[in-house]
MARVEX-766206 format. One line per 10 residues: number of its first residue (from 1); their letters; for each residue x, y, z of N, C-alpha, C, CB. Coordinates in nm, 3 decimals. Atoms other than C-alpha are relative to their C-alpha. Last residue first. Glycine has a CB too. Layout:
<pts>
NUM	A	X,Y,Z,X,Y,Z,X,Y,Z,X,Y,Z  ...
</pts>
This chain:
<pts>
151	ESLRVSLIML	0.082,-0.092,-0.053,13.019,10.847,15.558,-0.160,-0.028,-0.007,0.035,0.119,-0.065  0.101,-0.071,0.085,13.215,10.576,15.421,-0.079,0.043,0.136,-0.094,-0.103,-0.129  0.122,-0.004,-0.023,13.511,10.473,15.652,-0.081,0.054,-0.103,-0.016,0.057,0.106  0.057,-0.083,-0.099,13.827,10.472,15.498,-0.145,-0.065,0.014,0.002,0.162,-0.043  0.074,0.058,-0.036,14.096,10.219,15.306,-0.056,0.074,0.121,0.045,-0.114,0.007  0.014,-0.044,-0.103,14.367,10.316,15.073,-0.168,-0.051,0.065,0.035,0.147,-0.023  -0.019,-0.130,-0.004,14.579,10.174,14.783,-0.033,0.050,0.145,-0.081,0.063,-0.106  0.058,-0.066,-0.072,14.527,9.805,14.819,0.027,0.125,0.027,-0.004,-0.050,0.080  -0.063,-0.099,-0.109,14.719,9.652,14.580,-0.110,0.044,0.045,0.096,0.119,-0.042  0.049,-0.140,-0.091,14.580,9.405,14.319,0.083,0.037,0.111,-0.143,-0.017,0.071
141	EYHIDEGAFP	-0.127,-0.089,-0.054,14.686,9.151,14.041,-0.033,0.104,0.065,0.089,0.052,-0.098  -0.001,-0.152,-0.038,14.357,8.960,13.938,0.156,0.026,0.048,-0.120,0.037,0.134  -0.115,0.030,-0.096,14.306,8.653,13.746,0.026,0.146,-0.003,0.134,-0.113,-0.047  -0.055,-0.167,-0.018,13.972,8.632,13.602,0.116,-0.009,0.094,-0.125,0.118,0.077  -0.046,-0.043,-0.185,13.823,8.295,13.501,0.046,0.062,-0.009,0.070,-0.062,0.105  -0.163,-0.012,-0.040,13.645,8.324,13.169,0.008,-0.012,0.129,0.076,0.135,-0.034  -0.126,0.088,0.031,13.323,8.216,13.018,0.117,-0.033,0.008,0.018,-0.004,-0.058  0.067,0.138,-0.015,13.150,8.545,13.025,0.042,-0.157,-0.063,-0.126,0.027,-0.052  -0.117,0.063,-0.111,13.407,8.814,13.052,-0.088,-0.122,-0.011,0.031,0.079,0.184  -0.162,-0.003,0.059,13.224,9.039,12.739,0.056,-0.130,0.086,0.104,0.173,0.043
131	HNLDLLVEDD	-0.107,-0.109,-0.034,12.887,8.973,12.926,0.135,-0.053,-0.075,0.025,0.018,0.179  -0.039,0.060,-0.152,12.648,8.740,12.757,0.103,0.139,-0.015,0.084,-0.204,0.027  0.025,-0.059,-0.158,12.396,8.964,12.534,0.072,-0.047,0.085,-0.126,-0.022,0.061  -0.006,0.092,-0.096,12.526,8.854,12.167,-0.005,0.078,0.126,0.117,-0.087,-0.014  -0.013,-0.099,-0.079,12.330,9.043,11.853,0.068,-0.145,0.130,-0.171,0.113,0.025  -0.030,0.116,-0.106,12.287,8.920,11.505,0.081,0.047,0.145,0.100,-0.116,-0.082  -0.129,-0.109,-0.104,12.099,9.233,11.361,0.039,-0.148,0.096,-0.099,0.191,0.144  0.001,0.042,-0.149,11.809,9.123,11.056,0.169,0.032,0.075,-0.045,-0.190,0.003  0.124,0.019,-0.062,11.714,9.189,10.725,-0.042,-0.004,0.157,-0.030,-0.108,-0.048  0.075,-0.075,0.106,11.980,9.307,10.512,-0.135,-0.022,0.071,0.013,-0.061,-0.167
121	AVELVYADQG	0.035,0.049,0.132,12.249,9.148,10.744,-0.093,0.109,-0.074,-0.074,-0.143,0.014  0.155,-0.088,0.017,12.416,9.333,11.041,-0.010,-0.071,-0.124,-0.011,0.199,-0.012  -0.014,-0.004,0.167,12.688,9.089,11.234,-0.153,0.068,-0.034,0.025,-0.187,-0.086  -0.090,0.088,0.050,12.800,9.053,11.604,0.007,-0.018,-0.164,-0.031,-0.122,0.065  -0.006,0.001,0.128,12.682,9.371,11.761,0.099,-0.102,-0.090,0.025,0.124,-0.020  -0.130,-0.043,0.051,12.792,9.363,12.116,-0.106,-0.087,-0.149,0.195,-0.073,0.091  -0.057,0.131,0.101,12.489,9.364,12.330,0.082,0.031,-0.070,-0.085,-0.065,-0.092  -0.107,-0.030,0.117,12.449,9.595,12.655,-0.014,-0.124,-0.092,0.170,0.018,0.058  -0.106,0.118,0.024,12.100,9.551,12.820,0.086,0.056,-0.063,-0.038,-0.124,-0.074  -0.079,0.009,0.153,11.873,9.857,12.944,0.088,-0.133,0.041,0.119,0.164,-0.052
111	EGDETDLTIV	-0.161,0.011,0.035,11.746,9.902,13.256,0.067,0.043,-0.069,0.042,-0.081,-0.027  -0.104,-0.165,-0.008,11.407,10.023,13.230,0.112,0.011,0.032,-0.031,0.101,0.089  -0.023,-0.075,-0.164,11.250,9.691,13.382,0.024,0.105,-0.034,0.115,-0.042,0.108  0.146,-0.034,-0.044,11.086,9.568,12.978,0.012,0.052,0.179,-0.112,-0.164,-0.025  0.031,0.105,-0.073,11.447,9.619,12.862,-0.146,0.004,0.065,0.102,-0.012,0.097  0.104,-0.036,-0.088,11.547,9.866,12.602,-0.072,-0.107,0.054,-0.086,0.082,-0.058  0.156,-0.027,0.042,11.846,9.798,12.419,-0.066,0.021,0.137,-0.080,-0.135,-0.090  0.070,0.030,-0.102,12.198,9.902,12.469,-0.107,0.002,-0.065,0.009,0.071,0.112  0.116,-0.090,-0.019,12.488,9.894,12.196,-0.137,-0.036,0.096,-0.047,0.020,-0.139  0.095,0.076,-0.118,12.850,9.749,12.189,-0.133,0.131,-0.004,0.107,-0.020,0.200
101	AGEKVIDANF	0.016,-0.200,-0.077,12.965,9.849,11.826,-0.078,-0.122,0.165,-0.215,0.200,-0.149  -0.085,-0.021,-0.101,13.174,9.533,11.678,-0.041,0.109,0.097,0.122,0.025,-0.052  -0.062,0.106,-0.015,12.942,9.518,11.313,0.140,0.061,0.156,0.062,-0.049,-0.184  -0.097,0.078,0.100,12.725,9.800,11.329,0.081,-0.092,0.033,0.080,0.072,-0.061  0.055,0.169,-0.004,12.427,9.968,11.503,0.150,-0.055,-0.112,-0.224,-0.034,-0.103  0.040,0.063,-0.138,12.536,10.302,11.558,0.020,-0.145,-0.017,-0.158,0.030,0.046  -0.145,-0.028,-0.021,12.691,10.405,11.207,-0.031,-0.005,0.153,0.073,0.152,-0.071  -0.114,0.059,0.065,12.442,10.235,11.004,0.159,0.012,0.104,0.009,0.089,-0.155  -0.176,-0.077,-0.026,12.165,10.396,11.172,0.100,-0.069,0.037,0.018,0.102,0.112  -0.074,0.084,-0.089,11.811,10.251,11.030,0.159,0.095,0.014,0.013,-0.177,-0.075
91	KGLEDYFTDI	-0.127,-0.024,0.092,11.531,10.508,10.925,0.110,-0.084,0.103,0.042,0.194,-0.031  -0.037,0.131,0.089,11.184,10.464,11.035,0.121,-0.004,-0.064,-0.091,-0.022,-0.107  0.028,-0.026,0.137,11.174,10.819,11.146,0.018,-0.095,-0.103,0.065,0.097,-0.034  0.082,-0.032,0.038,11.188,10.729,11.491,-0.100,0.044,-0.126,0.021,0.033,0.049  -0.010,-0.115,-0.090,11.479,10.531,11.477,-0.180,0.036,-0.018,0.134,0.139,-0.061  0.011,-0.173,0.051,11.500,10.197,11.344,-0.058,0.099,0.093,-0.099,0.020,-0.132  -0.053,-0.078,-0.012,11.639,9.906,11.526,-0.008,0.137,-0.087,0.083,-0.055,0.008  -0.003,-0.035,-0.160,11.371,9.685,11.582,0.109,0.110,0.001,0.044,-0.141,0.110  0.095,-0.136,-0.004,11.325,9.716,11.175,0.014,0.018,0.200,-0.220,-0.045,-0.084  -0.056,-0.158,-0.033,11.647,9.515,11.199,-0.090,0.089,-0.009,0.107,0.056,-0.090
81	PLNKVLDDNF	0.013,-0.072,0.116,11.483,9.205,11.300,0.024,0.116,-0.011,-0.093,-0.005,-0.041  0.145,-0.132,0.002,11.665,9.063,11.581,-0.039,0.029,-0.109,0.023,0.150,0.053  0.034,-0.102,0.133,11.893,8.771,11.565,-0.114,0.071,0.056,-0.046,-0.079,-0.160  0.139,0.007,0.024,12.006,8.626,11.942,0.004,0.078,-0.128,-0.098,0.059,0.119  -0.013,-0.011,0.146,12.295,8.491,12.105,-0.092,0.000,-0.087,0.061,-0.078,-0.041  -0.036,-0.127,0.025,12.209,8.465,12.440,0.033,0.075,-0.090,0.057,0.017,0.044  0.124,-0.014,0.057,12.082,8.119,12.365,0.000,0.164,0.036,-0.128,-0.106,0.066  -0.010,0.030,0.151,12.469,8.021,12.324,-0.116,0.062,-0.004,0.012,-0.152,-0.068  0.103,0.045,-0.021,12.516,8.122,12.741,-0.033,0.003,-0.150,-0.079,0.066,0.103  0.050,-0.071,0.124,12.880,8.195,12.803,-0.133,-0.094,-0.042,0.129,0.007,-0.131
71	EGFANQKEIV	-0.010,0.044,0.121,12.916,8.046,13.150,-0.034,0.105,-0.135,-0.085,-0.114,0.008  0.078,0.143,0.046,12.903,8.269,13.436,0.046,-0.066,-0.092,-0.130,0.009,-0.044  0.090,-0.027,0.062,13.014,8.626,13.508,-0.100,-0.081,-0.083,0.046,0.067,-0.049  -0.031,-0.138,0.042,13.223,8.576,13.818,-0.110,0.031,-0.089,0.142,0.020,-0.069  -0.002,-0.118,-0.117,13.178,8.310,14.075,-0.018,0.123,-0.088,0.155,0.010,0.100  0.170,0.039,-0.027,13.036,8.052,13.775,0.035,0.088,0.120,-0.075,-0.194,0.029  0.127,-0.025,0.132,13.371,8.169,13.557,-0.131,-0.004,0.087,-0.009,-0.148,-0.144  0.003,0.071,0.125,13.654,8.127,13.836,-0.154,0.040,-0.021,0.044,-0.173,0.004  0.145,0.034,-0.066,13.761,8.408,14.039,-0.022,-0.087,-0.142,-0.132,0.156,0.046  0.056,0.006,0.101,14.164,8.390,14.065,-0.129,0.003,-0.011,0.037,-0.080,-0.047
61	FELSEGVSKG	0.069,0.062,-0.023,14.381,8.583,14.281,-0.092,-0.036,-0.093,-0.027,0.033,0.081  0.042,0.055,0.185,14.696,8.780,14.326,-0.107,-0.103,0.039,0.158,-0.100,-0.117  0.030,0.111,0.050,14.717,9.033,14.612,0.010,-0.050,-0.088,-0.065,-0.018,0.005  0.054,0.074,0.138,14.887,9.292,14.746,-0.015,-0.136,0.027,0.099,0.012,-0.130  -0.015,0.181,0.017,14.876,9.451,15.099,-0.009,0.003,-0.174,-0.171,-0.120,0.092  -0.141,0.016,0.009,14.967,9.865,15.121,-0.023,-0.202,-0.050,0.098,0.058,0.190  -0.086,-0.066,0.093,14.672,9.903,15.306,0.153,-0.021,-0.045,-0.004,0.111,0.040  -0.047,-0.151,-0.018,14.525,9.643,15.474,0.007,0.091,-0.102,0.122,0.008,0.046  -0.198,-0.073,0.040,14.367,9.319,15.422,-0.009,0.110,0.027,0.080,0.010,-0.167  -0.127,0.019,-0.075,14.047,9.159,15.632,0.135,0.060,-0.033,0.021,-0.126,0.002
51	ILQEEFAPLM	0.058,-0.023,-0.164,13.784,9.171,15.362,0.115,-0.048,0.084,-0.152,-0.100,0.046  -0.024,-0.150,-0.103,13.956,9.214,15.013,-0.010,0.024,0.153,-0.100,0.100,-0.036  -0.113,0.000,-0.015,13.933,8.849,14.870,0.048,0.131,0.078,0.050,-0.024,-0.120  -0.060,0.100,-0.153,13.590,8.847,15.009,0.121,0.019,-0.027,-0.032,-0.184,0.025  0.024,-0.062,-0.135,13.482,9.170,14.746,0.081,-0.089,0.104,-0.164,0.006,0.038  -0.140,-0.124,0.034,13.630,9.013,14.426,0.020,0.067,0.154,-0.057,0.163,-0.142  -0.143,0.051,-0.015,13.415,8.722,14.511,0.080,0.068,0.003,0.045,-0.071,-0.074  -0.021,-0.001,-0.117,13.095,8.952,14.579,0.138,-0.082,-0.003,-0.119,-0.049,0.079  -0.014,0.130,-0.024,13.197,9.101,14.238,0.019,-0.026,0.131,0.093,-0.052,-0.071  -0.105,0.088,0.047,13.212,9.453,14.232,-0.089,-0.118,-0.003,0.139,-0.012,0.092
41	EGMGVIFELP	-0.131,-0.008,0.098,12.982,9.727,14.309,0.051,-0.087,-0.094,0.101,0.009,0.064  0.058,0.067,0.114,12.697,9.539,14.495,0.069,0.070,-0.110,-0.160,0.006,-0.008  0.087,-0.079,0.064,12.746,9.782,14.798,-0.071,-0.059,-0.142,0.077,0.123,-0.022  0.127,0.051,-0.025,12.944,9.529,15.026,-0.147,0.122,-0.074,0.004,-0.018,0.186  0.002,0.152,-0.040,13.242,9.722,15.015,-0.109,-0.048,0.013,0.059,-0.036,0.112  0.008,0.029,-0.155,13.256,10.072,14.884,-0.081,-0.162,-0.002,-0.107,0.145,0.096  0.150,0.042,-0.047,13.403,10.165,14.567,-0.037,-0.024,0.130,-0.040,-0.115,-0.055  0.034,-0.039,-0.139,13.733,10.368,14.436,-0.188,-0.091,0.005,0.008,0.222,0.017  0.113,0.054,-0.013,13.937,10.211,14.155,-0.052,0.020,0.089,-0.007,-0.097,-0.011  0.002,0.100,-0.095,14.288,10.391,14.134,-0.193,-0.015,-0.050,0.066,0.059,0.192
31	NRESFSEIVD	0.114,0.011,0.039,14.412,10.634,13.855,-0.103,-0.143,0.063,0.029,0.005,-0.144  0.028,-0.119,0.020,14.749,10.736,13.979,-0.127,0.036,-0.043,0.078,0.041,-0.072  -0.027,-0.123,-0.156,14.796,10.453,14.139,-0.030,0.091,-0.013,0.124,0.045,0.060  -0.142,-0.014,-0.035,14.688,10.241,13.833,0.011,0.080,0.108,0.083,0.051,-0.104  -0.003,-0.115,-0.098,14.331,10.077,13.761,0.132,0.016,0.024,-0.077,-0.020,0.130  -0.130,-0.052,-0.084,14.362,9.792,13.496,-0.035,0.116,0.043,0.136,0.016,-0.076  0.009,-0.100,-0.068,14.160,9.588,13.245,0.047,0.047,0.072,-0.054,0.008,0.029  0.152,-0.042,0.043,14.205,9.303,12.977,-0.063,0.165,0.082,-0.112,-0.153,0.063  0.067,-0.063,-0.064,14.587,9.260,13.020,-0.153,0.051,-0.039,0.079,0.080,0.020  0.047,-0.146,0.062,14.712,9.034,12.744,-0.103,0.012,0.141,-0.095,0.002,-0.195
21	EDGVFNLKYA	-0.072,-0.060,-0.097,14.848,8.721,12.935,-0.003,0.161,0.001,0.132,-0.051,-0.015  -0.036,-0.108,0.056,14.613,8.481,12.851,0.067,0.128,0.067,-0.101,0.028,-0.053  -0.032,0.074,0.073,14.567,8.151,13.085,0.028,0.087,-0.164,-0.103,-0.107,0.020  -0.067,0.134,-0.055,14.337,8.270,13.326,0.045,-0.051,-0.168,-0.133,-0.130,0.108  0.060,0.188,-0.002,14.182,8.569,13.178,0.129,-0.089,0.030,-0.073,-0.070,-0.188  0.025,0.024,0.117,14.347,8.937,13.252,-0.122,-0.171,0.018,0.172,-0.008,-0.083  0.055,0.074,0.002,14.285,9.187,13.524,0.025,-0.079,-0.113,-0.093,0.038,0.023  0.018,0.029,0.174,14.525,9.441,13.616,-0.026,-0.152,0.048,0.165,0.034,-0.137  -0.058,0.146,0.050,14.529,9.636,13.971,-0.017,-0.029,-0.147,-0.075,-0.121,0.075  0.003,-0.005,0.108,14.474,9.939,14.191,0.045,-0.146,-0.047,0.067,0.111,-0.038
11	VEVICNNNVK	-0.115,0.123,0.026,14.273,9.960,14.472,0.043,0.015,-0.148,-0.066,-0.170,0.025  -0.096,-0.019,0.169,14.109,10.208,14.625,0.090,-0.106,-0.001,0.110,0.155,-0.027  -0.111,0.090,0.007,13.834,10.093,14.949,0.050,0.086,-0.168,-0.055,-0.206,0.006  -0.028,-0.043,0.137,13.565,10.294,15.070,0.144,-0.054,-0.029,-0.012,0.164,-0.018  -0.070,-0.092,0.011,13.395,10.094,15.383,0.047,0.022,-0.135,0.084,-0.012,0.082  0.040,-0.128,-0.001,13.067,9.969,15.414,0.141,0.134,0.002,-0.099,-0.001,0.137  0.096,-0.082,0.031,13.190,9.634,15.472,-0.025,0.108,0.038,-0.079,-0.038,0.010  0.120,-0.002,-0.060,13.516,9.572,15.597,-0.096,0.050,-0.084,0.002,0.066,0.113  0.079,-0.018,0.131,13.905,9.633,15.450,-0.160,-0.059,0.073,0.079,-0.115,-0.159  0.014,0.164,0.095,14.135,9.657,15.732,-0.144,0.044,-0.068,-0.020,-0.189,0.124
1	M	0.123,0.071,0.031,14.235,9.990,15.875,0.003,-0.088,-0.076,-0.087,0.063,-0.041
</pts>
């Protein structure tokens, strides 16, 4: 069976940024990534590479930043007043909102947005709302482990 929309696919892969040998993310044959093609779980450019391929095929490809997570946007690096992060008792939790932490901010649509804490000062918190892979071309080495119809 070949990969097509609405198929359940299991893959093993290694992901790194182009020009950097360090593996950023990986899934093994023992612990594969499973997803339904065409459901928006993966980048469209990722899924396009798999369409028409079969179990056992190995692929190596690059997804350029404009088709992955976009350019790094300086406007998404923001200072917010520290009282934004006070709990219902008016306290700041330095164990949660600390440099290097990833926190989830409430959004108007209720979805939430992850933010990377760059710095905590006395009166404000510097956050990066860009996706961690923004501004990067992404390189995949991948093997298709299984393909089956979704029910």
